[in-house]
C-alpha positions as CSV (number, residue, x, y, z in Angstrom):
1,M,29.0,-49.4,68.0
2,A,27.3,-46.9,65.5
3,N,25.7,-45.0,68.3
4,E,29.0,-44.7,70.1
5,A,30.7,-43.3,67.0
6,L,27.8,-40.8,66.5
7,R,28.0,-39.6,70.1
8,T,31.7,-39.1,69.7
9,Q,31.2,-37.1,66.5
10,V,28.5,-34.9,67.9
11,G,30.6,-34.3,71.0
12,A,33.5,-33.2,68.9
13,K,31.4,-30.8,67.0
14,W,29.8,-29.4,70.1
15,Q,33.2,-28.9,71.7
16,E,34.5,-27.2,68.5
17,A,31.5,-24.8,68.5
18,F,31.8,-24.1,72.2
19,S,35.5,-23.4,71.8
20,R,34.9,-21.0,68.9
21,L,32.2,-19.1,70.8
22,N,34.0,-19.1,74.2
23,R,37.3,-18.1,72.6
24,G,39.4,-19.8,75.3
25,E,37.9,-17.8,78.1
26,P,37.7,-19.4,81.6
27,G,34.4,-21.2,82.1
28,I,31.6,-19.9,80.0
29,S,32.5,-16.2,80.3
30,G,33.3,-16.1,76.6
31,L,30.0,-17.7,75.7
32,M,28.2,-15.1,77.8
33,T,30.0,-12.3,76.1
34,F,29.0,-13.7,72.7
35,A,25.4,-13.9,73.9
36,Q,25.4,-10.3,74.9
37,A,26.9,-9.3,71.5
38,W,24.2,-11.4,69.7
39,V,21.4,-9.5,71.6
40,I,23.0,-6.1,70.7
41,A,23.4,-7.1,67.0
42,T,19.9,-8.5,66.6
43,T,18.4,-5.5,68.4
44,V,20.2,-3.1,66.2
45,L,19.3,-4.9,63.0
46,R,15.7,-5.6,63.9
47,P,13.3,-3.6,61.5
48,K,11.8,-0.6,63.1
49,N,8.3,0.9,62.6
50,I,9.2,4.3,61.3
51,S,5.6,5.4,61.5
52,D,5.5,4.8,65.3
53,C,8.1,7.1,67.0
54,S,7.3,5.6,70.5
55,S,8.4,2.1,69.6
56,T,12.1,2.8,69.5
57,G,13.3,0.1,72.1
58,K,16.7,0.1,73.7
59,V,19.3,2.1,72.0
60,Y,22.9,1.1,71.7
61,S,25.9,3.3,70.9
62,A,27.7,2.9,67.6
63,S,30.8,1.6,69.4
64,D,28.8,-1.1,71.1
65,S,27.2,-2.1,67.8
66,R,30.5,-2.2,66.0
67,A,32.1,-4.3,68.8
68,A,29.2,-6.7,68.8
69,L,29.3,-7.2,65.1
70,A,33.1,-7.7,65.2
71,L,32.7,-10.4,67.8
72,I,30.0,-12.2,65.9
73,N,32.2,-12.0,62.7
74,Q,35.1,-13.4,64.7
75,C,33.0,-16.3,65.8
76,R,32.0,-16.9,62.2
77,R,28.3,-16.4,63.0
78,L,27.5,-13.7,60.4
79,P,25.5,-16.1,58.1
80,A,23.3,-17.0,61.1
81,L,22.9,-13.3,61.9
82,L,21.9,-12.5,58.3
83,E,19.4,-15.3,58.3
84,T,17.8,-14.0,61.5
85,F,17.8,-10.4,60.0
86,L,16.1,-11.4,56.8
87,D,13.5,-13.4,58.7
88,D,12.8,-10.4,60.9
89,I,12.2,-8.3,57.7
90,R,9.7,-10.9,56.5
91,K,7.9,-10.8,59.8
92,H,7.7,-7.0,59.8
93,Y,7.0,-6.4,56.1
94,H,3.3,-6.0,56.8
95,L,4.1,-2.5,58.0
96,I,5.3,-1.5,54.5
97,L,2.5,-3.5,52.8
98,Y,-0.1,-1.5,54.8
99,E,1.3,1.8,53.5
100,I,1.5,0.5,49.9
101,Q,-2.2,-0.5,50.0
102,G,-3.1,3.0,51.3
103,F,-1.2,4.8,48.6
104,M,-2.7,2.7,45.8
105,R,-6.2,3.2,47.1
106,Q,-5.6,7.0,47.0
107,Y,-4.2,6.8,43.4
108,E,-7.1,4.6,42.1
109,E,-9.6,7.2,43.4
110,S,-7.8,10.3,42.0
111,L,-5.4,9.0,39.3
112,D,-2.9,11.6,40.6
113,T,0.6,10.4,39.7
114,S,2.1,12.6,42.5
115,I,0.7,10.0,45.0
116,I,2.8,7.3,43.3
117,R,5.8,9.6,43.5
118,T,5.2,10.1,47.2
119,M,4.9,6.4,47.7
120,V,8.2,5.7,46.0
121,F,10.0,8.2,48.3
122,R,8.3,6.6,51.3
123,L,9.5,3.1,50.2
124,V,13.0,4.5,50.0
125,E,12.7,5.7,53.6
126,W,11.7,2.2,54.7
127,Y,14.6,0.8,52.7
128,K,17.2,3.1,54.3
129,A,15.7,2.7,57.8
130,W,16.0,-1.1,57.7
131,A,19.3,-1.3,55.9
132,P,22.2,-3.0,57.8
133,Q,25.2,-1.2,59.1
134,P,28.0,-0.7,56.5
135,E,30.4,-2.6,58.9
136,L,28.7,-5.8,57.8
137,G,30.1,-5.5,54.3
138,N,28.7,-5.4,50.8
139,T,27.6,-9.0,50.8
140,I,25.2,-8.5,53.7
141,H,23.9,-5.3,52.1
142,A,23.4,-6.9,48.7
143,A,21.5,-9.8,50.3
144,Y,19.3,-7.3,52.2
145,T,18.6,-5.2,49.0
146,L,17.6,-8.3,47.1
147,N,15.4,-9.5,49.9
148,Y,13.7,-6.1,50.3
149,Q,13.1,-5.7,46.5
150,T,11.7,-9.3,46.3
151,H,9.2,-8.5,49.0
152,L,8.4,-5.2,47.4
153,F,7.7,-6.5,43.9
154,S,5.5,-9.3,45.3
155,S,3.4,-6.9,47.2
156,L,2.8,-4.3,44.4
157,P,-0.8,-4.7,43.0
158,P,-1.4,-5.1,39.3
159,S,-2.6,-1.5,39.0
160,F,0.9,-0.3,39.9
161,S,2.2,-1.0,36.4
162,S,-0.1,1.5,34.8
163,A,0.4,4.0,37.6
164,F,4.1,3.7,37.3
165,K,3.9,4.2,33.5
166,N,1.8,7.3,33.9
167,L,4.3,8.7,36.4
168,C,7.1,8.1,34.0
169,A,5.1,9.6,31.1
170,S,4.6,12.8,33.2
171,T,8.3,13.4,33.2
172,L,8.6,13.2,29.4
173,H,8.0,16.3,27.2
174,V,4.3,16.6,26.4
175,P,3.3,16.7,22.7
176,E,2.4,20.0,21.0
177,P,-1.3,21.0,21.1
178,D,-3.4,20.1,18.1
179,N,-4.9,23.6,17.9
180,E,-2.4,26.4,17.3
181,D,-4.6,28.8,19.3
182,E,-4.1,26.6,22.4
183,D,-1.4,27.5,24.9
184,P,1.4,24.9,24.9
185,L,1.6,22.8,27.9
186,P,4.4,23.4,30.4
187,T,7.6,21.4,29.9
188,P,8.2,18.9,32.8
189,V,11.0,19.8,35.2
190,P,13.7,17.1,35.3
191,D,13.3,15.0,38.5
192,L,16.6,13.4,39.1
193,Q,15.7,12.5,42.7
194,M,12.7,10.4,41.6
195,W,14.9,8.4,39.1
196,E,17.5,7.9,41.8
197,A,14.7,6.6,44.1
198,F,13.6,4.3,41.2
199,E,17.1,2.9,40.9
200,T,17.4,2.4,44.7
201,L,14.2,0.3,44.7
202,G,15.2,-1.6,41.6
203,L,12.2,-0.2,39.7
204,I,14.2,0.8,36.6
205,D,15.5,-2.8,36.0
206,R,12.1,-4.3,37.0
207,F,10.0,-2.1,34.8
208,E,12.5,-1.4,32.0
209,S,10.0,-2.4,29.3
210,I,7.4,-0.1,30.7
211,I,9.8,2.8,30.8
212,A,10.8,2.2,27.2
213,S,7.2,1.9,26.1
214,V,6.7,5.5,27.4
215,G,9.3,6.7,25.0
216,Y,8.0,4.4,22.2
217,E,4.5,5.7,22.5
218,R,5.5,9.3,22.5
219,I,7.5,8.6,19.4
220,E,4.5,7.0,17.7
221,Q,2.3,9.9,18.6
222,H,4.7,12.4,17.2
223,V,5.3,10.4,14.0
224,L,1.6,9.9,13.3
225,K,0.8,13.5,14.0
226,T,3.6,15.1,11.9
227,C,4.1,12.5,9.1
228,T,0.6,11.2,8.2
229,G,-0.1,12.4,4.6
230,Q,3.1,14.4,4.5
231,W,4.8,12.9,1.4
232,E,6.5,15.7,-0.4
233,N,9.6,16.0,1.8
234,P,11.6,13.4,3.7
235,M,10.7,13.4,7.4
236,L,13.2,10.9,9.0
237,E,16.0,13.5,9.8
238,Q,13.4,15.9,11.1
239,L,12.2,13.1,13.5
240,R,15.7,12.4,14.6
241,A,16.2,16.1,15.4
242,W,13.0,16.1,17.4
243,M,14.1,13.1,19.4
244,S,17.5,14.7,20.2
245,E,15.7,17.8,21.4
246,R,12.8,16.3,23.3
247,V,13.5,12.6,24.1
248,V,17.2,12.4,24.7
249,P,17.2,14.7,27.7
250,W,14.6,12.4,29.3
251,M,16.8,9.4,28.5
252,L,19.8,11.0,30.2
253,M,17.9,11.1,33.5
254,I,17.2,7.4,33.3
255,Y,20.3,5.8,31.7
256,A,23.1,8.3,32.1
257,R,22.5,10.3,35.3
258,N,26.0,9.6,36.7
259,A,27.9,10.5,33.5
260,S,30.6,13.1,34.2
261,T,31.4,14.0,30.5
262,P,29.3,14.2,27.3
263,E,31.4,11.3,25.8
264,E,30.6,9.1,28.8
265,A,26.9,10.0,28.5
266,R,27.0,9.1,24.8
267,T,28.6,5.8,25.5
268,M,26.0,5.0,28.2
269,L,23.1,5.9,25.8
270,Q,24.5,4.0,22.8
271,G,22.5,0.8,23.3
272,V,19.2,2.4,24.4
273,G,19.6,5.2,21.9
274,S,19.9,2.7,19.1
275,R,16.7,1.0,20.2
276,F,14.8,4.3,20.2
277,D,16.2,5.2,16.7
278,F,15.1,1.8,15.5
279,H,11.6,2.5,16.8
280,I,11.4,5.8,14.9
281,N,12.4,3.9,11.7
282,K,9.9,1.1,12.4
283,T,7.0,3.5,13.2
284,L,7.7,5.6,10.1
285,C,8.1,2.5,8.0
286,D,4.8,1.1,9.3
287,L,3.0,4.3,8.5
288,R,4.4,4.5,5.0
289,T,3.6,0.9,4.4
290,R,-0.1,1.6,5.3
291,E,0.0,4.6,2.9
292,I,2.0,3.0,0.2
293,F,-0.9,2.6,-2.3
294,D,-1.8,6.3,-2.2
295,I,1.9,7.2,-2.2
296,I,2.4,5.4,-5.5
297,I,-0.7,7.1,-6.9
298,D,0.7,10.5,-5.9
299,F,4.2,9.7,-7.4
300,P,6.3,11.7,-8.3
301,D,5.0,14.3,-5.8
302,S,5.5,11.7,-3.0
303,K,9.3,11.2,-3.5
304,G,10.0,12.4,0.0
305,A,7.9,9.6,1.5
306,L,9.6,7.1,-0.7
307,Q,13.0,8.3,0.3
308,D,11.9,7.8,4.0
309,L,10.7,4.3,3.2
310,Q,13.9,3.4,1.5
311,D,16.0,4.6,4.4
312,C,13.8,2.9,7.0
313,L,13.9,-0.4,5.1
314,Q,17.7,-0.4,5.4
315,R,17.2,-0.4,9.2
316,V,14.1,-2.5,9.9
317,D,14.0,-4.8,6.9
318,Q,10.3,-5.0,6.4
319,R,10.3,-5.6,2.6
320,T,8.0,-8.7,3.0
321,A,5.5,-6.7,5.0
322,L,5.6,-3.9,2.5
323,V,5.0,-6.2,-0.5
324,T,2.2,-8.0,1.3
325,A,0.5,-4.8,2.3
326,L,0.7,-3.3,-1.3
327,R,-0.5,-6.5,-2.9
328,K,-3.4,-6.6,-0.5
329,A,-4.2,-3.0,-1.3
330,N,-3.9,-3.6,-5.0
331,R,-6.3,-6.6,-4.8
332,K,-8.9,-4.5,-2.8
333,R,-8.6,-1.1,-4.5
334,L,-7.2,-1.8,-8.0
335,L,-7.4,-5.3,-9.4
336,H,-11.2,-5.6,-9.8
337,P,-13.6,-4.9,-12.7
338,G,-14.8,-1.6,-11.2
339,A,-11.3,0.0,-11.5
340,D,-10.6,1.9,-14.7
341,T,-7.9,0.4,-16.9
342,K,-6.2,3.8,-17.2
343,L,-5.9,3.9,-13.4
344,I,-4.4,0.4,-13.3
345,L,-1.9,1.3,-16.0
346,A,-0.9,4.4,-14.1
347,Q,-0.4,2.4,-10.9
348,Y,1.6,-0.2,-12.8
349,V,3.9,2.5,-14.4
350,S,4.5,4.1,-11.0
351,T,5.2,0.7,-9.4
352,I,7.8,-0.1,-12.0
353,K,9.4,3.3,-11.6
354,L,9.8,2.6,-7.9
355,L,11.4,-0.8,-8.7
356,L,8.7,-2.7,-6.8
357,F,8.8,-5.6,-9.3
358,K,7.5,-8.1,-6.9
359,V,4.3,-6.0,-6.6
360,A,4.1,-5.1,-10.2
361,D,4.0,-8.7,-11.5
362,P,0.4,-9.4,-10.2
363,I,-0.8,-6.1,-11.8
364,R,1.0,-7.1,-15.0
365,R,-0.7,-10.5,-15.1
366,Y,-4.1,-8.9,-14.3
367,L,-3.7,-6.3,-17.1
368,R,-2.7,-9.0,-19.6
369,G,-6.1,-10.7,-19.0
370,R,-8.1,-7.4,-19.2
371,P,-9.7,-7.0,-22.7
372,D,-9.2,-3.2,-23.0
373,T,-5.6,-3.0,-21.8
374,I,-4.1,-2.8,-25.3
375,R,-6.6,-0.2,-26.4
376,S,-5.8,2.0,-23.4
377,I,-2.1,1.7,-24.0
378,V,-2.5,2.5,-27.7
379,A,-4.7,5.5,-26.9
380,N,-1.8,6.9,-25.0
381,L,0.6,6.2,-27.8
382,V,-1.4,8.2,-30.3
383,G,-2.6,10.9,-27.9
384,D,-6.2,9.8,-27.9
385,D,-6.6,10.5,-24.1
386,D,-10.0,11.8,-23.2
387,N,-9.0,13.6,-20.0
388,G,-5.6,14.8,-21.0
389,D,-3.8,12.8,-18.2
390,S,-1.4,10.8,-20.3
391,L,0.7,8.0,-18.9
392,V,3.6,9.1,-21.2
393,D,5.7,11.9,-20.0
394,E,5.9,14.7,-22.6
395,N,9.5,15.3,-21.7
396,E,10.5,11.7,-22.2
397,P,12.6,11.3,-25.4
398,I,11.2,9.3,-28.2
399,Q,13.2,6.1,-28.6
400,P,12.8,2.6,-29.9
401,L,11.3,-0.1,-27.7
402,Q,14.1,-1.4,-25.5
403,Q,15.0,-5.1,-25.5
404,P,16.4,-6.9,-22.5
405,D,20.1,-6.5,-22.4
406,V,22.8,-8.4,-20.5
407,E,23.5,-6.6,-17.2
408,D,26.4,-4.3,-17.1
409,Y,28.3,-5.1,-13.9
410,S,30.7,-2.3,-14.5
411,D,27.9,0.3,-14.3
412,P,28.5,2.2,-11.0
413,N,24.7,2.5,-10.6
414,W,24.1,-1.3,-10.9
415,D,22.2,-2.9,-8.0
416,P,22.1,-6.6,-7.2
417,E,18.8,-8.4,-7.0
418,P,17.1,-8.2,-3.5
419,I,17.8,-11.2,-1.3
420,D,14.0,-12.1,-1.5
421,A,13.7,-11.8,-5.3
422,G,11.6,-14.6,-6.7
423,P,12.0,-16.3,-10.1
424,E,9.7,-13.7,-11.7
425,F,11.8,-10.8,-10.7
426,R,12.5,-8.6,-13.7
427,T,16.2,-8.0,-13.7
428,N,16.1,-6.1,-17.0
429,K,14.3,-2.9,-16.2
430,P,13.1,-0.8,-19.2
431,S,13.8,2.8,-18.6
432,D,11.0,4.4,-20.7
433,I,7.3,4.1,-20.1
434,I,6.3,2.8,-23.5
435,S,8.7,-0.1,-23.2
436,T,7.3,-0.8,-19.7
437,L,3.7,-0.9,-21.0
438,V,4.5,-3.0,-24.1
439,S,6.4,-5.5,-22.0
440,I,3.1,-6.5,-20.4
441,Y,2.6,-8.7,-23.5
442,D,5.0,-11.1,-25.1
443,S,4.7,-9.6,-28.6
444,K,4.3,-6.1,-30.0
445,D,2.3,-7.4,-32.9
446,L,-0.9,-7.0,-30.8
447,F,-0.1,-3.3,-30.3
448,V,0.5,-2.8,-34.1
449,K,-2.9,-4.4,-34.9
450,E,-4.7,-2.3,-32.3
451,L,-2.9,0.8,-33.6
452,Q,-4.2,0.0,-37.1
453,V,-7.8,-0.3,-35.7
454,L,-7.6,2.9,-33.7
455,L,-6.0,4.9,-36.5
456,A,-8.7,3.8,-38.9
457,Q,-11.5,4.9,-36.5
458,R,-9.8,8.3,-36.0
459,L,-9.4,8.8,-39.7
460,L,-13.0,8.0,-40.5
461,A,-14.1,10.6,-37.9
462,I,-12.2,13.4,-39.7
463,S,-14.2,15.6,-42.0
464,N,-12.8,17.1,-45.2
465,D,-12.0,20.5,-43.7
466,E,-10.0,19.1,-40.8
467,V,-6.7,18.8,-42.6
468,E,-4.7,19.5,-39.4
469,K,-6.1,16.3,-37.9
470,V,-4.8,14.3,-40.8
471,E,-1.4,15.9,-40.4
472,K,-1.5,15.0,-36.7
473,E,-2.2,11.4,-37.5
474,R,0.8,11.4,-39.9
475,R,3.0,12.8,-37.2
476,N,1.7,10.1,-34.8
477,V,2.6,7.4,-37.4
478,E,6.1,8.8,-37.8
479,I,6.6,8.8,-34.0
480,L,5.4,5.2,-33.7
481,K,7.7,4.2,-36.5
482,I,10.6,5.2,-34.2
483,R,9.2,3.2,-31.4
484,F,8.0,0.0,-33.2
485,G,10.2,0.1,-36.4
486,E,9.5,1.0,-40.0
487,A,8.4,-2.5,-41.0
488,A,5.8,-2.9,-38.2
489,L,4.1,0.4,-39.1
490,Q,4.0,-0.1,-42.9
491,V,0.4,-1.3,-42.6
492,C,-0.7,2.1,-41.1
493,E,1.1,4.5,-43.5
494,P,-1.2,4.0,-46.6
495,S,-4.2,4.6,-44.4
496,V,-3.0,8.1,-43.6
497,M,-1.9,8.8,-47.1
498,H,-5.3,7.8,-48.6
499,P,-8.0,8.1,-46.0
500,T,-10.8,8.2,-48.6
501,I,-9.9,5.0,-50.6
502,L,-9.7,2.1,-48.1
503,S,-7.5,-0.7,-49.2
504,S,-8.2,-4.1,-47.7
505,N,-4.4,-4.7,-47.7
506,F,-3.8,-1.9,-45.2
507,W,-7.1,-1.2,-43.5
508,P,-8.6,-3.5,-40.7
509,A,-11.9,-5.2,-41.0
510,L,-14.8,-2.7,-41.3
511,G,-18.3,-3.2,-40.0
512,S,-20.9,-3.9,-42.7
513,S,-24.1,-2.1,-43.4
514,D,-27.1,-2.5,-45.7
515,I,-27.7,1.2,-46.2
516,V,-28.6,2.2,-49.8
517,M,-27.9,5.9,-50.5
518,P,-30.8,7.4,-52.5
519,G,-31.2,10.0,-55.1
520,Q,-28.1,12.2,-56.0
521,F,-25.9,10.3,-53.5
522,Q,-26.4,7.0,-55.5
523,K,-25.7,8.9,-58.8
524,L,-22.5,10.3,-57.3
525,Q,-21.4,6.8,-56.2
526,E,-22.0,5.3,-59.6
527,S,-20.2,8.2,-61.3
528,Y,-17.2,7.9,-59.0
529,T,-17.1,4.1,-59.5
530,R,-16.9,4.5,-63.3
531,E,-14.1,7.0,-63.0
532,F,-12.2,4.8,-60.6
533,Q,-12.4,1.7,-62.8
534,I,-11.0,3.7,-65.6
535,F,-8.1,4.9,-63.4
536,K,-7.6,1.5,-61.7
537,P,-8.9,-1.2,-64.0
538,D,-7.4,-4.0,-61.9
539,K,-9.1,-2.9,-58.7
540,R,-12.7,-3.3,-57.5
541,L,-14.4,-0.5,-55.6
542,K,-16.8,-1.4,-52.7
543,W,-18.7,1.3,-51.0
544,F,-19.2,1.6,-47.2
545,P,-22.1,4.1,-47.1
546,H,-22.3,3.9,-43.3
547,L,-18.8,5.3,-42.8
548,G,-17.6,8.9,-42.7
549,T,-19.6,12.1,-42.8
550,V,-21.5,14.1,-45.4
551,T,-21.6,17.9,-45.8
552,V,-25.2,18.8,-46.8
553,E,-26.4,22.2,-47.9
554,L,-30.2,22.5,-47.6
555,E,-32.0,25.2,-49.5
556,L,-35.4,25.9,-48.0
557,Q,-37.9,28.6,-48.8
558,D,-36.8,31.0,-46.0
559,R,-33.3,29.8,-45.1
560,T,-30.2,27.8,-46.1
561,L,-28.4,25.4,-43.8
562,E,-25.0,23.7,-44.1
563,V,-24.4,20.8,-41.7
564,N,-22.0,17.8,-41.4
565,V,-24.0,14.7,-40.7
566,P,-23.5,10.9,-40.9
567,P,-24.6,9.2,-44.1
568,L,-27.9,7.9,-42.7
569,E,-29.1,11.4,-41.8
570,A,-28.0,12.6,-45.3
571,A,-30.0,9.7,-46.9
572,F,-33.2,10.6,-45.0
573,I,-33.1,14.3,-45.8
574,E,-32.4,13.4,-49.5
575,L,-35.7,11.5,-49.5
576,F,-37.6,14.6,-48.4
577,S,-36.6,16.2,-51.7
578,Q,-39.1,13.8,-53.3
579,K,-42.0,14.5,-51.0
580,N,-42.6,16.5,-47.8
581,I,-44.2,13.9,-45.6
582,W,-42.8,10.4,-44.8
583,S,-43.6,7.8,-42.3
584,L,-40.8,6.1,-40.4
585,D,-41.5,2.7,-42.0
586,E,-41.4,4.3,-45.5
587,L,-38.1,5.9,-44.8
588,M,-36.6,2.7,-43.4
589,S,-37.6,0.7,-46.4
590,A,-36.3,3.3,-48.8
591,V,-32.7,3.2,-47.4
592,G,-32.4,-0.5,-46.8
593,S,-32.4,-2.7,-43.7
594,I,-31.6,-0.5,-40.7
595,D,-32.4,-0.6,-37.0
596,K,-35.5,1.4,-35.9
597,S,-33.7,3.1,-33.1
598,A,-30.9,4.2,-35.5
599,A,-33.5,5.6,-37.9
600,L,-35.3,7.5,-35.1
601,R,-32.0,9.0,-33.9
602,A,-31.1,10.2,-37.4
603,L,-34.5,11.8,-37.9
604,L,-34.4,13.5,-34.5
605,T,-31.2,15.1,-35.6
606,W,-33.1,17.0,-38.3
607,V,-35.9,17.8,-35.8
608,D,-33.3,19.4,-33.6
609,H,-32.1,21.5,-36.5
610,G,-35.8,22.7,-37.1
611,V,-35.8,21.0,-40.6
612,L,-38.3,18.3,-39.8
613,K,-41.3,18.1,-37.5
614,E,-43.1,15.0,-36.1
615,D,-46.8,15.8,-36.5
616,E,-47.9,12.4,-35.4
617,E,-46.1,9.5,-34.0
618,N,-43.6,8.2,-36.6
619,M,-44.9,10.7,-39.2
620,F,-42.4,13.4,-40.2
621,R,-42.9,16.6,-42.3
622,L,-40.4,18.9,-44.0
623,L,-40.5,22.5,-42.7
624,E,-39.9,24.7,-45.8
625,I,-40.8,27.7,-43.6
626,K,-39.4,27.7,-40.1
627,E,-41.9,27.4,-37.4
628,E,-41.3,29.1,-34.0
629,A,-43.4,26.5,-32.4
630,A,-41.1,23.8,-33.6
631,I,-38.4,25.0,-31.2
632,R,-40.8,24.6,-28.2
633,E,-42.2,21.3,-29.5
634,R,-38.7,19.9,-29.6
635,E,-38.6,20.1,-25.8
636,H,-41.5,17.6,-25.7
637,V,-40.4,15.2,-28.4
638,R,-40.3,11.7,-27.1
639,A,-36.8,10.4,-26.6
640,A,-35.8,7.7,-29.0
641,P,-34.0,4.7,-27.7
642,V,-30.2,5.2,-28.0
643,P,-28.3,2.0,-28.1
644,D,-24.5,1.9,-27.9
645,D,-23.0,3.1,-31.1
646,V,-21.5,0.2,-33.2
647,A,-17.9,1.0,-34.0
648,P,-17.4,1.4,-37.8
649,V,-14.1,-0.5,-37.5
650,A,-14.1,-4.0,-35.9
651,S,-12.1,-4.0,-32.7
652,L,-9.1,-6.2,-32.3
653,Q,-11.0,-8.6,-30.1
654,Q,-13.8,-8.8,-32.7
655,Q,-11.2,-9.5,-35.4
656,Q,-9.6,-12.2,-33.3
657,A,-12.9,-13.8,-32.5
658,E,-13.8,-13.9,-36.1
659,K,-10.5,-15.4,-37.0
660,M,-10.8,-18.0,-34.3
661,R,-14.2,-19.1,-35.7
662,V,-12.4,-20.3,-38.8
663,Y,-10.4,-22.7,-36.6
664,W,-13.4,-23.9,-34.6
665,K,-13.9,-26.8,-37.0
666,F,-10.3,-27.9,-36.3
667,I,-10.9,-27.8,-32.6
668,E,-14.2,-29.6,-32.9
669,G,-12.6,-32.3,-34.9
670,M,-9.8,-32.7,-32.4
671,L,-12.2,-33.1,-29.4
672,T,-14.4,-35.5,-31.4
673,N,-11.6,-37.8,-32.5
674,L,-9.2,-37.5,-29.5
675,G,-11.7,-36.9,-26.7
676,Q,-10.5,-34.7,-23.8
677,L,-7.5,-32.5,-24.4
678,P,-5.6,-29.9,-22.4
679,L,-5.2,-26.4,-23.8
680,D,-1.5,-26.8,-24.5
681,R,-2.2,-29.8,-26.6
682,I,-4.9,-28.0,-28.6
683,Q,-2.5,-25.1,-29.1
684,S,0.3,-27.4,-30.4
685,M,-2.0,-29.1,-32.9
686,L,-3.5,-25.8,-34.1
687,K,-0.1,-24.6,-35.0
688,L,-0.1,-27.1,-37.8
689,A,-3.1,-25.4,-39.4
690,P,-2.2,-22.9,-42.1
691,G,-2.2,-19.2,-41.0
692,Y,-2.7,-19.9,-37.3
693,D,-0.8,-17.3,-35.2
694,Q,-2.8,-17.1,-32.0
695,T,-1.2,-17.3,-28.5
696,V,-2.2,-19.7,-25.8
697,E,-3.9,-16.8,-23.9
698,Q,-6.0,-15.9,-27.0
699,L,-6.9,-19.5,-27.5
700,G,-7.9,-19.7,-23.8
701,N,-10.2,-16.7,-24.2
702,F,-11.8,-18.2,-27.3
703,M,-12.4,-21.5,-25.5
704,D,-14.0,-19.6,-22.5
705,A,-16.3,-18.0,-25.0
706,A,-17.2,-21.4,-26.5
707,R,-17.8,-22.7,-23.0
708,R,-20.2,-19.8,-22.3
709,E,-22.1,-20.8,-25.5
710,D,-22.4,-24.4,-24.1
711,L,-20.2,-25.8,-26.9
712,V,-17.5,-27.2,-24.6
713,T,-16.9,-28.0,-20.9
714,V,-13.7,-27.8,-18.9
715,H,-12.6,-29.6,-15.7
716,D,-9.1,-29.2,-14.2
717,G,-7.8,-27.7,-17.4
718,I,-9.1,-30.5,-19.6
719,W,-11.5,-29.5,-22.4
720,K,-14.1,-31.7,-24.1
721,L,-17.2,-31.2,-26.3
722,K,-20.5,-30.8,-24.6
723,R,-22.8,-33.6,-25.8
């Protein structure tokens, strides 16, 4: 039963197809007419070998072809005809493949891009020769184009991508020569036919990324060549002008060849033009990001580069990459023991000026832990800069240290915090440099103490005839009063007013010495002490014979010398008034307990002046009459060991260390009775001790020093006594 139904259904279908092909003609005459039309259509559509002119085959007239195609379409057999046509293309595509391989071999041997151009035009010839007649409609033509391009793309070798890229690059304006003496290379002639051939073969869509990379790479070359190290003036607008002149005409051939008006061309280039402009911004931003460390060092002469960076960041949003790059550069080139503190401070100030707070915070934390940071800042405050390159702008008005204020949202120049601002972002931005530097620490008391130490050292180095230097120090104190306040600088003012009489209430701790001034110096000290006790009976005078300078006038037989020397040199030459020859040991015992190297250094001062002569090792003789040979002998005197000079005034770190030693017994008792303690717990308990005013950081530094002396150990922030 099923077989009978199937035979019936097949018979009905066959009869329907026969009726459609025979078209109601008597017998099979209609079918024979269709068969003839099919032969004509397949013959006309069959791919030809355009390289072989002899294999033309039978030629049908255009009217015969159109009639055959119309009949096939009437019989609804165009899909079958298309399938046969596409299959014929597959069978004959080896003809095109053979030529592609030949062209690519020639290119790989010569790297001549004109070979690729010739190959492209040859492929267009094949495409047009095999194309179906327009009478078949757009659907058949679109199917043919897709099939042809599919076979083409699958047959192109891997080396075609680079060859195609080189061909596209040859159409873009070449860069300027590096050497001005060289002749500029010729500008490429616009090749519209080539780009039209690319579009016909689908190469523009297929290799769009490669075409764009040609423009991107040319942009990168130009940006690196013209902008590297050029920081004084902004370069972004200049780059955009260059792109409009050199790159946009090239883009018109690719993306807007068919535009009839400038407005239409502008509309067609809007998307791709935006991508190219983005690439200019990104390339320039990447370059400035790599240069950012040196740009900050060169600030303010590098304002142009910073303006470019600001504009580019608005477009490409690479703030995170910029912060990461600058932090990495700071760690490598700045935040290490080999970098000078002055350089680190200068970089910190420039970073703050540029509002790069996310980068400035690591520098700030590093400076806070560096022992000489306060001294370097204070040296700038009082103009004690050795190389004259001050961090403080001379044109900056003197004003009190600024305190963080509530943000004024009505200020037209107010800017919100960046979207990536962390919890340590400093919203209150001090506008003057001194406030910026002092803000590294939580309290300005440290600066006042360091100011007191530095001012004492500078005053002690001033001789009696250098009145202008005393006046300069007075002016410095007045300026600092404005910045830190009258109350904070009261401890420094009496030091300037009375630089000879040192009051323990106003002067910092001074280094001690066992020097005993001999002869007339001792008599002068005793006489001055008696007069002082009469004038100030409630005060006690203590001499510091190792501080200051002494003006000595020497009367010898043939000459008189007047020199300013330290007290030890004056003491030694005074002893030579008693006898002419002294040994080094005798001199040292006569002036008290002093270091041998310091004694040798003091004696060699007089040897250099031609006053003493070392006849034997450690034996010195007074030269009442100048000897010419003494000058020559001085060139051969053995060099005395010169240790680092001990500062006459104890530094702030030394004072803090000495102060912390007083509290060591408290710390030792805590760790003995309570066992292991964290640093915060030790700090909170020490605050109960009378007079304790150290910060947690200062306590941490002291505990580290105790650890280095094997007094305590630390593990995971927990401290304990070392047994």
